[in-house]
C-alpha positions as a printed NumPy array, in Angstrom:
array([[110.119, 189.515, 118.912],
       [112.764, 191.687, 117.346],
       [113.849, 191.289, 113.745],
       [117.608, 191.243, 114.224],
       [119.364, 189.666, 111.24 ],
       [123.119, 189.656, 111.785],
       [122.833, 190.131, 115.547],
       [125.159, 187.807, 117.522],
       [122.145, 186.146, 119.182],
       [120.667, 185.182, 115.799],
       [123.842, 183.794, 114.177],
       [123.098, 180.459, 112.541],
       [119.449, 180.727, 113.572],
       [116.33 , 182.485, 112.431],
       [116.691, 186.292, 112.224],
       [114.343, 186.862, 115.167],
       [115.083, 186.999, 118.878],
       [113.098, 188.182, 121.88 ],
       [113.511, 191.933, 122.246],
       [114.47 , 191.765, 125.922],
       [117.329, 189.361, 125.094],
       [118.624, 191.676, 122.341],
       [118.452, 194.711, 124.657],
       [120.2  , 192.823, 127.475],
       [122.942, 191.57 , 125.119],
       [123.486, 195.01 , 123.585],
       [123.737, 196.552, 127.066],
       [125.741, 193.876, 128.91 ],
       [127.616, 191.859, 126.306],
       [128.068, 188.134, 125.92 ],
       [128.598, 187.222, 129.595],
       [128.906, 185.107, 131.627],
       [126.725, 186.734, 134.273],
       [125.622, 185.972, 137.818],
       [121.977, 185.215, 138.472],
       [120.609, 188.341, 140.123],
       [118.807, 186.235, 142.738],
       [121.16 , 183.388, 143.708],
       [124.531, 184.251, 142.138],
       [124.942, 181.097, 140.027],
       [126.821, 181.666, 136.763],
       [124.614, 181.904, 133.667],
       [125.105, 182.802, 130.022],
       [122.877, 183.174, 126.982],
       [122.692, 179.409, 126.493],
       [121.028, 178.793, 129.864],
       [119.718, 182.033, 131.346],
       [116.391, 183.757, 131.5  ],
       [116.106, 187.529, 131.374],
       [113.908, 188.597, 134.274],
       [111.754, 191.729, 134.087],
       [112.274, 193.261, 137.524],
       [108.955, 195.134, 137.501],
       [107.052, 192.12 , 136.059],
       [106.052, 194.217, 133.02 ],
       [106.993, 192.101, 129.999],
       [106.69 , 195.162, 127.744],
       [109.246, 197.179, 129.736],
       [112.478, 196.197, 128.026],
       [114.542, 199.114, 129.29 ],
       [118.055, 198.016, 130.299],
       [117.528, 198.872, 133.976],
       [114.518, 196.55 , 134.167],
       [116.271, 193.472, 132.757],
       [118.103, 191.117, 135.116],
       [120.066, 187.931, 134.434],
       [118.355, 185.   , 136.102],
       [118.91 , 181.27 , 136.237],
       [115.866, 179.279, 135.082],
       [115.169, 178.023, 138.615],
       [115.017, 181.494, 140.163],
       [113.015, 182.991, 137.309],
       [110.418, 180.216, 137.336],
       [110.156, 180.274, 141.149],
       [109.934, 184.048, 141.45 ],
       [106.159, 184.076, 142.123],
       [106.709, 181.673, 145.033],
       [109.561, 183.837, 146.376],
       [107.421, 186.978, 146.126],
       [104.552, 185.288, 147.998],
       [107.033, 184.272, 150.713],
       [108.374, 187.827, 151.022],
       [104.846, 189.264, 151.285],
       [103.996, 186.67 , 153.958],
       [107.226, 187.375, 155.829],
       [106.631, 191.128, 155.792],
       [103.021, 190.721, 156.945],
       [104.176, 188.331, 159.671],
       [106.755, 190.838, 160.886],
       [104.127, 193.579, 161.052],
       [101.749, 191.477, 163.134],
       [104.344, 190.565, 165.762],
       [105.567, 193.952, 166.875],
       [107.389, 194.255, 170.159],
       [109.866, 196.861, 171.373],
       [111.946, 194.168, 173.073],
       [112.892, 192.481, 169.801],
       [110.667, 189.49 , 170.459],
       [109.454, 189.499, 166.851],
       [113.015, 189.07 , 165.568],
       [113.633, 186.262, 168.056],
       [110.45 , 184.489, 166.967],
       [111.343, 184.978, 163.314],
       [114.821, 183.565, 163.944],
       [113.26 , 180.453, 165.465],
       [110.943, 180.005, 162.484],
       [113.589, 180.606, 159.824],
       [115.684, 177.822, 158.326],
       [119.279, 178.996, 158.773],
       [120.549, 177.29 , 155.627],
       [117.932, 178.665, 153.224],
       [116.728, 181.79 , 155.034],
       [113.142, 180.661, 154.471],
       [110.37 , 180.34 , 156.987],
       [109.889, 176.715, 158.023]])
């Protein structure tokens, strides 16, 4: 927590705010922003600030990303999916592009996720 009396994020509230929110506000302004992951519009009333490197102590501006609550809370699931997808691609290696054809058949075209 950051002691930030008088900061725009603490107006009318207690004089404390999470440090990563203060850093993000001071770097990027009031918003609105697009969720880094899905593009939905978010602002300080409804967004989470995502730590890109998963290190909650790294509050450098380049590590902080605007995120909608859904994407931020589902990030572990998304990361597991990406690791699975990458491992799957490595196991089906073929010079003829068969792995891409198989992946295309297993991928939901509307969500881009493996079925």
